[in-house]
ZADO-1210 file (C-alpha; in nm, 4 decimals, padded with zeros to 6 digits):
<atoms>
<atom x="02.2123" y="00.7459" z="-02.0296" code="MET" pos="1"/>
<atom x="02.5209" y="00.5387" z="-02.1152" code="ASN" pos="2"/>
<atom x="02.7494" y="00.5539" z="-01.8110" code="LEU" pos="3"/>
<atom x="02.8846" y="00.1991" z="-01.8258" code="ILE" pos="4"/>
<atom x="03.1380" y="00.0615" z="-02.0758" code="ILE" pos="5"/>
<atom x="03.1718" y="-00.3074" z="-02.1660" code="ASN" pos="6"/>
<atom x="03.5034" y="-00.4898" z="-02.1898" code="LYS" pos="7"/>
<atom x="03.4688" y="-00.5307" z="-02.5667" code="GLU" pos="8"/>
<atom x="03.4713" y="-00.1515" z="-02.6123" code="TRP" pos="9"/>
<atom x="03.7672" y="-00.1115" z="-02.3808" code="LEU" pos="10"/>
<atom x="03.9660" y="-00.3861" z="-02.5545" code="LEU" pos="11"/>
<atom x="03.9066" y="-00.2151" z="-02.8886" code="LYS" pos="12"/>
<atom x="04.0186" y="00.1234" z="-02.7492" code="ASN" pos="13"/>
<atom x="04.2919" y="-00.0032" z="-02.5161" code="LEU" pos="14"/>
<atom x="04.5735" y="00.1775" z="-02.6932" code="ASN" pos="15"/>
<atom x="04.3894" y="00.4994" z="-02.7726" code="GLU" pos="16"/>
<atom x="04.5998" y="00.7933" z="-02.6537" code="GLN" pos="17"/>
<atom x="04.3011" y="00.9880" z="-02.5226" code="ASN" pos="18"/>
<atom x="04.1611" y="00.6981" z="-02.3166" code="VAL" pos="19"/>
<atom x="04.2788" y="00.6662" z="-01.9582" code="ARG" pos="20"/>
<atom x="04.2031" y="00.3601" z="-01.7435" code="ILE" pos="21"/>
<atom x="04.1867" y="00.3937" z="-01.3652" code="VAL" pos="22"/>
<atom x="04.2162" y="00.0932" z="-01.1332" code="ASP" pos="23"/>
<atom x="04.0235" y="00.1593" z="-00.8096" code="CYS" pos="24"/>
<atom x="04.0716" y="-00.1837" z="-00.6518" code="THR" pos="25"/>
<atom x="04.0337" y="-00.1611" z="-00.2731" code="PHE" pos="26"/>
<atom x="03.9570" y="-00.3715" z="00.0317" code="SER" pos="27"/>
<atom x="03.7911" y="-00.2079" z="00.3310" code="LEU" pos="28"/>
<atom x="03.9161" y="-00.4999" z="00.5430" code="ALA" pos="29"/>
<atom x="04.2779" y="-00.4572" z="00.4254" code="ASP" pos="30"/>
<atom x="04.3505" y="-00.1043" z="00.2942" code="PRO" pos="31"/>
<atom x="04.6916" y="-00.1986" z="00.1484" code="LYS" pos="32"/>
<atom x="04.5558" y="-00.4922" z="-00.0505" code="LYS" pos="33"/>
<atom x="04.4209" y="-00.2857" z="-00.3409" code="GLY" pos="34"/>
<atom x="04.7542" y="-00.1336" z="-00.4402" code="ARG" pos="35"/>
<atom x="04.9244" y="-00.4728" z="-00.4000" code="GLN" pos="36"/>
<atom x="04.6720" y="-00.6336" z="-00.6338" code="GLU" pos="37"/>
<atom x="04.7162" y="-00.3492" z="-00.8826" code="TYR" pos="38"/>
<atom x="05.0945" y="-00.3899" z="-00.8772" code="GLU" pos="39"/>
<atom x="05.0584" y="-00.7648" z="-00.9318" code="ASN" pos="40"/>
<atom x="04.8144" y="-00.7423" z="-01.2235" code="ASN" pos="41"/>
<atom x="04.5983" y="-00.4796" z="-01.3899" code="HIS" pos="42"/>
<atom x="04.4560" y="-00.3822" z="-01.7274" code="ILE" pos="43"/>
<atom x="04.7384" y="-00.2537" z="-01.9534" code="PRO" pos="44"/>
<atom x="04.7820" y="00.1223" z="-01.9255" code="GLY" pos="45"/>
<atom x="04.5834" y="00.1540" z="-01.6032" code="ALA" pos="46"/>
<atom x="04.6943" y="00.3899" z="-01.3271" code="CYS" pos="47"/>
<atom x="04.5894" y="00.3430" z="-00.9652" code="TYR" pos="48"/>
<atom x="04.3692" y="00.5557" z="-00.7375" code="PHE" pos="49"/>
<atom x="04.3358" y="00.4477" z="-00.3740" code="ASP" pos="50"/>
<atom x="03.9990" y="00.4959" z="-00.1995" code="LEU" pos="51"/>
<atom x="04.1477" y="00.6284" z="00.1239" code="GLU" pos="52"/>
<atom x="04.4625" y="00.7991" z="-00.0086" code="VAL" pos="53"/>
<atom x="04.3302" y="00.9534" z="-00.3314" code="ASP" pos="54"/>
<atom x="03.9481" y="00.9412" z="-00.3331" code="LEU" pos="55"/>
<atom x="03.8917" y="01.0584" z="00.0259" code="SER" pos="56"/>
<atom x="04.0093" y="01.3426" z="00.2455" code="GLY" pos="57"/>
<atom x="04.1393" y="01.3314" z="00.6013" code="GLU" pos="58"/>
<atom x="03.8921" y="01.2006" z="00.8578" code="VAL" pos="59"/>
<atom x="03.7863" y="01.4656" z="01.1112" code="ALA" pos="60"/>
<atom x="03.5128" y="01.5090" z="01.3723" code="GLU" pos="61"/>
<atom x="03.2558" y="01.5604" z="01.0973" code="HIS" pos="62"/>
<atom x="03.2470" y="01.4585" z="00.7315" code="GLY" pos="63"/>
<atom x="03.2175" y="01.0823" z="00.7721" code="GLY" pos="64"/>
<atom x="03.4625" y="00.7966" z="00.7289" code="ARG" pos="65"/>
<atom x="03.5436" y="00.8790" z="00.3646" code="HIS" pos="66"/>
<atom x="03.5075" y="01.2571" z="00.3292" code="PRO" pos="67"/>
<atom x="03.5501" y="01.4540" z="00.0091" code="LEU" pos="68"/>
<atom x="03.9166" y="01.4762" z="-00.0948" code="PRO" pos="69"/>
<atom x="04.0891" y="01.8111" z="-00.1216" code="ASN" pos="70"/>
<atom x="03.9908" y="01.9211" z="-00.4734" code="ILE" pos="71"/>
<atom x="04.3254" y="02.0831" z="-00.5552" code="GLU" pos="72"/>
<atom x="04.5173" y="01.7716" z="-00.4497" code="GLU" pos="73"/>
<atom x="04.2794" y="01.5414" z="-00.6363" code="PHE" pos="74"/>
<atom x="04.3038" y="01.7587" z="-00.9488" code="THR" pos="75"/>
<atom x="04.6843" y="01.7403" z="-00.9335" code="LEU" pos="76"/>
<atom x="04.6649" y="01.3596" z="-00.9148" code="LYS" pos="77"/>
<atom x="04.4415" y="01.3559" z="-01.2225" code="LEU" pos="78"/>
<atom x="04.6933" y="01.5742" z="-01.4071" code="GLU" pos="79"/>
<atom x="04.9811" y="01.3463" z="-01.3043" code="GLN" pos="80"/>
<atom x="04.7798" y="01.0533" z="-01.4441" code="ALA" pos="81"/>
<atom x="04.7619" y="01.2298" z="-01.7794" code="GLY" pos="82"/>
<atom x="04.3934" y="01.3165" z="-01.7477" code="ILE" pos="83"/>
<atom x="04.2758" y="01.6463" z="-01.8920" code="ASP" pos="84"/>
<atom x="03.9289" y="01.7818" z="-01.9703" code="ASN" pos="85"/>
<atom x="03.9130" y="01.5987" z="-02.3032" code="SER" pos="86"/>
<atom x="04.0252" y="01.2545" z="-02.1787" code="THR" pos="87"/>
<atom x="03.7820" y="00.9618" z="-02.1859" code="THR" pos="88"/>
<atom x="03.8240" y="00.7941" z="-01.8475" code="VAL" pos="89"/>
<atom x="03.7273" y="00.4356" z="-01.7598" code="ILE" pos="90"/>
<atom x="03.7309" y="00.3320" z="-01.3936" code="SER" pos="91"/>
<atom x="03.7147" y="-00.0219" z="-01.2626" code="TYR" pos="92"/>
<atom x="03.7498" y="-00.2243" z="-00.9430" code="ASP" pos="93"/>
<atom x="03.7340" y="-00.5978" z="-00.8798" code="GLN" pos="94"/>
<atom x="03.3667" y="-00.6059" z="-00.9807" code="GLY" pos="95"/>
<atom x="03.2051" y="-00.4713" z="-00.6661" code="GLU" pos="96"/>
<atom x="03.1262" y="-00.1522" z="-00.8546" code="GLY" pos="97"/>
<atom x="03.1402" y="00.0719" z="-00.5465" code="ALA" pos="98"/>
<atom x="03.5017" y="00.1909" z="-00.5677" code="PHE" pos="99"/>
<atom x="03.4884" y="00.2486" z="-00.9436" code="ALA" pos="100"/>
<atom x="03.1593" y="00.4350" z="-00.8994" code="ALA" pos="101"/>
<atom x="03.3160" y="00.6528" z="-00.6284" code="ARG" pos="102"/>
<atom x="03.5837" y="00.7658" z="-00.8771" code="PHE" pos="103"/>
<atom x="03.3180" y="00.8082" z="-01.1473" code="TRP" pos="104"/>
<atom x="03.1099" y="01.0295" z="-00.9161" code="TRP" pos="105"/>
<atom x="03.4111" y="01.2432" z="-00.8197" code="LEU" pos="106"/>
<atom x="03.4907" y="01.3165" z="-01.1841" code="LEU" pos="107"/>
<atom x="03.1252" y="01.3963" z="-01.2516" code="GLN" pos="108"/>
<atom x="03.1378" y="01.6320" z="-00.9525" code="TYR" pos="109"/>
<atom x="03.4434" y="01.8015" z="-01.1056" code="LEU" pos="110"/>
<atom x="03.2419" y="01.8546" z="-01.4235" code="GLY" pos="111"/>
<atom x="03.4047" y="01.5810" z="-01.6311" code="HIS" pos="112"/>
<atom x="03.1324" y="01.3942" z="-01.8180" code="GLU" pos="113"/>
<atom x="03.3458" y="01.1612" z="-02.0309" code="LYS" pos="114"/>
<atom x="03.3935" y="00.9138" z="-01.7471" code="VAL" pos="115"/>
<atom x="03.2544" y="00.5595" z="-01.7396" code="PHE" pos="116"/>
<atom x="03.2612" y="00.2475" z="-01.5233" code="VAL" pos="117"/>
<atom x="03.3852" y="-00.0802" z="-01.6699" code="LEU" pos="118"/>
<atom x="03.1047" y="-00.3339" z="-01.6458" code="ASP" pos="119"/>
<atom x="03.2156" y="-00.6498" z="-01.4674" code="GLY" pos="120"/>
<atom x="03.5328" y="-00.4840" z="-01.3453" code="GLY" pos="121"/>
<atom x="03.8705" y="-00.6565" z="-01.3427" code="PHE" pos="122"/>
<atom x="03.7088" y="-00.9886" z="-01.2550" code="LYS" pos="123"/>
<atom x="03.5002" y="-00.9798" z="-01.5729" code="GLY" pos="124"/>
<atom x="03.8050" y="-00.8711" z="-01.7731" code="TRP" pos="125"/>
<atom x="04.0086" y="-01.1683" z="-01.6491" code="VAL" pos="126"/>
<atom x="03.7190" y="-01.4081" z="-01.7065" code="GLU" pos="127"/>
<atom x="03.7178" y="-01.2889" z="-02.0675" code="GLY" pos="128"/>
<atom x="04.0854" y="-01.3948" z="-02.0999" code="ASN" pos="129"/>
<atom x="04.1802" y="-01.0387" z="-02.1899" code="LEU" pos="130"/>
<atom x="04.5327" y="-00.8960" z="-02.1533" code="PRO" pos="131"/>
<atom x="04.6730" y="-00.8053" z="-01.8109" code="ILE" pos="132"/>
<atom x="05.0123" y="-00.6762" z="-01.7001" code="THR" pos="133"/>
<atom x="05.2198" y="-00.5823" z="-01.3961" code="SER" pos="134"/>
<atom x="05.3896" y="-00.2975" z="-01.5827" code="GLU" pos="135"/>
<atom x="05.3321" y="00.0400" z="-01.4148" code="ILE" pos="136"/>
<atom x="05.2719" y="00.3102" z="-01.6777" code="PRO" pos="137"/>
<atom x="05.3994" y="00.6677" z="-01.6664" code="SER" pos="138"/>
<atom x="05.2197" y="00.9675" z="-01.8117" code="PHE" pos="139"/>
<atom x="05.2979" y="01.3165" z="-01.9290" code="LYS" pos="140"/>
<atom x="05.1471" y="01.5704" z="-01.6892" code="LYS" pos="141"/>
<atom x="04.8421" y="01.7505" z="-01.8253" code="THR" pos="142"/>
<atom x="04.6176" y="02.0374" z="-01.7157" code="THR" pos="143"/>
<atom x="04.2748" y="01.9653" z="-01.5709" code="PHE" pos="144"/>
<atom x="04.0379" y="02.2510" z="-01.4912" code="LYS" pos="145"/>
<atom x="03.7553" y="02.1551" z="-01.2521" code="PRO" pos="146"/>
<atom x="03.4081" y="02.2935" z="-01.3114" code="ASP" pos="147"/>
<atom x="03.2350" y="02.1887" z="-00.9900" code="ILE" pos="148"/>
<atom x="02.8809" y="02.0556" z="-01.0350" code="ASN" pos="149"/>
<atom x="02.7324" y="02.1526" z="-00.6997" code="HIS" pos="150"/>
<atom x="02.4004" y="01.9887" z="-00.7946" code="ASP" pos="151"/>
<atom x="02.5537" y="01.6429" z="-00.7345" code="LEU" pos="152"/>
<atom x="02.6416" y="01.6961" z="-00.3678" code="LEU" pos="153"/>
<atom x="02.4251" y="01.7690" z="-00.0650" code="THR" pos="154"/>
<atom x="02.5151" y="01.8748" z="00.2873" code="SER" pos="155"/>
<atom x="02.4177" y="01.7452" z="00.6291" code="MET" pos="156"/>
<atom x="02.2081" y="02.0607" z="00.6801" code="GLU" pos="157"/>
<atom x="02.0062" y="01.9905" z="00.3653" code="GLU" pos="158"/>
<atom x="01.9538" y="01.6270" z="00.4687" code="VAL" pos="159"/>
<atom x="01.8514" y="01.7411" z="00.8170" code="LYS" pos="160"/>
<atom x="01.5871" y="01.9708" z="00.6659" code="ALA" pos="161"/>
<atom x="01.4502" y="01.6753" z="00.4683" code="VAL" pos="162"/>
<atom x="01.4512" y="01.4458" z="00.7741" code="ALA" pos="163"/>
<atom x="01.2856" y="01.7074" z="00.9961" code="ASP" pos="164"/>
<atom x="01.0175" y="01.8086" z="00.7487" code="GLU" pos="165"/>
<atom x="00.9637" y="01.4661" z="00.5867" code="GLN" pos="166"/>
<atom x="00.9384" y="01.6584" z="00.2581" code="ASN" pos="167"/>
<atom x="00.7418" y="01.4391" z="00.0167" code="SER" pos="168"/>
<atom x="00.9134" y="01.6029" z="-00.2828" code="ASN" pos="169"/>
<atom x="01.2593" y="01.4857" z="-00.1755" code="ILE" pos="170"/>
<atom x="01.3330" y="01.1126" z="-00.1471" code="VAL" pos="171"/>
<atom x="01.6077" y="00.9962" z="00.0874" code="LEU" pos="172"/>
<atom x="01.7581" y="00.6591" z="-00.0097" code="ILE" pos="173"/>
<atom x="01.9618" y="00.4477" z="00.2319" code="ASP" pos="174"/>
<atom x="02.1862" y="00.2267" z="00.0174" code="SER" pos="175"/>
<atom x="02.3023" y="-00.0135" z="00.2912" code="ARG" pos="176"/>
<atom x="02.1831" y="-00.3716" z="00.3417" code="GLU" pos="177"/>
<atom x="01.8438" y="-00.4089" z="00.5095" code="GLU" pos="178"/>
<atom x="01.9719" y="-00.5186" z="00.8527" code="ARG" pos="179"/>
<atom x="02.1787" y="-00.2033" z="00.8891" code="ARG" pos="180"/>
<atom x="01.8946" y="00.0101" z="00.7539" code="TYR" pos="181"/>
<atom x="01.6600" y="-00.1402" z="01.0150" code="LEU" pos="182"/>
<atom x="01.9173" y="-00.0915" z="01.2900" code="GLY" pos="183"/>
<atom x="01.9292" y="-00.4639" z="01.3679" code="LEU" pos="184"/>
<atom x="02.3079" y="-00.4633" z="01.3371" code="GLU" pos="185"/>
<atom x="02.5866" y="-00.2107" z="01.2822" code="GLU" pos="186"/>
<atom x="02.9316" y="-00.3595" z="01.2220" code="PRO" pos="187"/>
<atom x="03.1114" y="-00.0317" z="01.1453" code="ILE" pos="188"/>
<atom x="02.9537" y="00.2854" z="01.2830" code="ASP" pos="189"/>
<atom x="02.9076" y="00.3784" z="01.6502" code="LYS" pos="190"/>
<atom x="02.5287" y="00.3938" z="01.6294" code="LYS" pos="191"/>
<atom x="02.2704" y="00.1752" z="01.4570" code="ALA" pos="192"/>
<atom x="01.9650" y="00.2871" z="01.2611" code="GLY" pos="193"/>
<atom x="01.8928" y="00.5217" z="00.9732" code="ARG" pos="194"/>
<atom x="01.8250" y="00.8835" z="00.8915" code="ILE" pos="195"/>
<atom x="01.4538" y="00.9522" z="00.9609" code="PRO" pos="196"/>
<atom x="01.2294" y="00.9154" z="00.6576" code="GLY" pos="197"/>
<atom x="01.4773" y="00.7213" z="00.4434" code="ALA" pos="198"/>
<atom x="01.3673" y="00.4313" z="00.2261" code="ILE" pos="199"/>
<atom x="01.5918" y="00.1301" z="00.1646" code="ASN" pos="200"/>
<atom x="01.7406" y="00.0408" z="-00.1741" code="LYS" pos="201"/>
<atom x="02.0459" y="-00.1820" z="-00.1105" code="PRO" pos="202"/>
<atom x="02.3178" y="-00.0829" z="-00.3557" code="TRP" pos="203"/>
<atom x="02.4182" y="-00.4394" z="-00.4487" code="PHE" pos="204"/>
<atom x="02.0703" y="-00.5128" z="-00.5837" code="GLU" pos="205"/>
<atom x="02.1656" y="-00.2997" z="-00.8844" code="GLY" pos="206"/>
<atom x="02.4370" y="-00.5459" z="-00.9843" code="LEU" pos="207"/>
<atom x="02.4495" y="-00.9083" z="-01.0913" code="ASN" pos="208"/>
<atom x="02.7842" y="-01.0864" z="-01.0391" code="ALA" pos="209"/>
<atom x="02.9734" y="-00.7589" z="-01.0863" code="GLY" pos="210"/>
<atom x="02.7719" y="-00.6397" z="-01.3858" code="TYR" pos="211"/>
<atom x="02.5267" y="-00.3516" z="-01.3613" code="PHE" pos="212"/>
<atom x="02.1715" y="-00.4557" z="-01.4378" code="LYS" pos="213"/>
<atom x="02.0204" y="-00.3007" z="-01.7531" code="PRO" pos="214"/>
<atom x="01.8541" y="00.0408" z="-01.7344" code="ALA" pos="215"/>
<atom x="01.5058" y="-00.1121" z="-01.7589" code="GLU" pos="216"/>
<atom x="01.5725" y="-00.3302" z="-01.4535" code="ILE" pos="217"/>
<atom x="01.7098" y="-00.0294" z="-01.2672" code="GLN" pos="218"/>
<atom x="01.3899" y="00.1592" z="-01.3503" code="LYS" pos="219"/>
<atom x="01.1923" y="-00.1270" z="-01.1958" code="GLN" pos="220"/>
<atom x="01.4092" y="-00.1110" z="-00.8821" code="ARG" pos="221"/>
<atom x="01.3165" y="00.2536" z="-00.8387" code="PHE" pos="222"/>
<atom x="00.9630" y="00.2338" z="-00.9804" code="SER" pos="223"/>
<atom x="00.8117" y="00.3543" z="-00.6499" code="ASP" pos="224"/>
<atom x="00.9928" y="00.6884" z="-00.6857" code="ILE" pos="225"/>
<atom x="00.8545" y="00.9777" z="-00.8896" code="ASN" pos="226"/>
<atom x="01.1201" y="01.0718" z="-01.1515" code="PRO" pos="227"/>
<atom x="01.0320" y="01.4388" z="-01.0944" code="ASP" pos="228"/>
<atom x="01.1351" y="01.4200" z="-00.7294" code="ASN" pos="229"/>
<atom x="01.4767" y="01.5175" z="-00.6028" code="GLU" pos="230"/>
<atom x="01.6644" y="01.2146" z="-00.4688" code="ILE" pos="231"/>
<atom x="01.9399" y="01.2039" z="-00.2072" code="ILE" pos="232"/>
<atom x="02.1395" y="00.8819" z="-00.1734" code="VAL" pos="233"/>
<atom x="02.3556" y="00.7857" z="00.1227" code="TYR" pos="234"/>
<atom x="02.5152" y="00.4781" z="00.2801" code="CYS" pos="235"/>
<atom x="02.7626" y="00.4367" z="00.5655" code="GLY" pos="236"/>
<atom x="03.0427" y="00.6572" z="00.4354" code="SER" pos="237"/>
<atom x="02.9462" y="00.7693" z="00.0846" code="GLY" pos="238"/>
<atom x="03.1121" y="00.4837" z="-00.1045" code="VAL" pos="239"/>
<atom x="02.8429" y="00.2196" z="-00.1645" code="THR" pos="240"/>
<atom x="02.5870" y="00.4942" z="-00.2293" code="ALA" pos="241"/>
<atom x="02.7809" y="00.5743" z="-00.5489" code="ALA" pos="242"/>
<atom x="02.6609" y="00.2621" z="-00.7412" code="PRO" pos="243"/>
<atom x="02.3033" y="00.3564" z="-00.6517" code="ASN" pos="244"/>
<atom x="02.3704" y="00.7102" z="-00.7738" code="PHE" pos="245"/>
<atom x="02.5021" y="00.5682" z="-01.1018" code="LEU" pos="246"/>
<atom x="02.2093" y="00.3245" z="-01.1311" code="ALA" pos="247"/>
<atom x="01.9574" y="00.6054" z="-01.0796" code="LEU" pos="248"/>
<atom x="02.1225" y="00.8187" z="-01.3468" code="LYS" pos="249"/>
<atom x="02.1362" y="00.5212" z="-01.5836" code="ALA" pos="250"/>
<atom x="01.7644" y="00.4693" z="-01.5232" code="ALA" pos="251"/>
<atom x="01.6944" y="00.8279" z="-01.6295" code="GLY" pos="252"/>
<atom x="01.6548" y="01.0014" z="-01.2928" code="PHE" pos="253"/>
<atom x="01.7965" y="01.3511" z="-01.3280" code="GLU" pos="254"/>
<atom x="01.7736" y="01.5137" z="-00.9832" code="LYS" pos="255"/>
<atom x="02.0094" y="01.2900" z="-00.7867" code="VAL" pos="256"/>
<atom x="02.2437" y="01.4074" z="-00.5120" code="LYS" pos="257"/>
<atom x="02.4956" y="01.2253" z="-00.2938" code="LEU" pos="258"/>
<atom x="02.5183" y="01.2843" z="00.0803" code="TYR" pos="259"/>
<atom x="02.8879" y="01.2099" z="00.0807" code="LEU" pos="260"/>
<atom x="02.9357" y="01.2061" z="00.4577" code="GLY" pos="261"/>
<atom x="02.6408" y="00.9662" z="00.4829" code="SER" pos="262"/>
<atom x="02.5363" y="00.7935" z="00.8065" code="PHE" pos="263"/>
<atom x="02.8844" y="00.8146" z="00.9606" code="SER" pos="264"/>
<atom x="02.8669" y="01.1950" z="00.9265" code="ASP" pos="265"/>
<atom x="02.5022" y="01.2105" z="01.0370" code="TRP" pos="266"/>
<atom x="02.5709" y="01.0412" z="01.3715" code="ILE" pos="267"/>
<atom x="02.8712" y="01.2689" z="01.4390" code="SER" pos="268"/>
<atom x="02.6156" y="01.5372" z="01.5294" code="TYR" pos="269"/>
<atom x="02.4685" y="01.4397" z="01.8672" code="GLN" pos="270"/>
<atom x="02.1477" y="01.6345" z="01.8051" code="GLU" pos="271"/>
<atom x="02.0598" y="01.4412" z="01.4869" code="ASN" pos="272"/>
<atom x="01.7754" y="01.1946" z="01.5289" code="LYS" pos="273"/>
<atom x="01.7983" y="00.8273" z="01.4299" code="ILE" pos="274"/>
<atom x="01.5141" y="00.5975" z="01.3277" code="GLU" pos="275"/>
</atoms>
């Protein structure tokens, strides 16, 4: 499944009216940095979506550190960016892949299939000596009608059932680095460890210097998983699980869900067990 677009394709289609480019640059260490970098330089015609302002909802007791945004508000932002149901949308970040994949997943969740991630991100674009600008574009407001794909999202209750039963037909993937998965360190969340029964597939192992590894390599990464099984991916807050979600789909896995609240939501319930 072709979910990733190369810079050559984007350069060729840069001025196409029905192509919209979305800059998702973000820094977890400095939340204001992403917009500043966008305003300094971006791919011509790109609009900006902020991880915490646009791609996440308000943090509450439950739901994790980057909960699902309000769908009506997010839809309005898409419309203001000139995105309708027929628009081909290309998202990118600085090459990490996680923030662009988060936007990609959200549009997939809203039923929009013509959305892709730019391979190599902005870093790869700049390295290719391709055009950049500081000009902020404006767009004519459109109409976007969501058609929610509930099969892409799973709830804490569903994950809890998997963790309690250790259901062999459902695979739970922890996308964080191994030390966090093992509970040896936890730099962000209040508790260390993992959801019981989860296997570890660090999200960054699906990329090479900002470029997604080919589908055949992704298949090898997940070769210990039966393609007929349902798969649930999670991370700390639902952001870095998105590249794993994309990699699984690119590798041909069909039954993939995202636990968007992820570990930060899981530990907000005192009764939930930790391995």
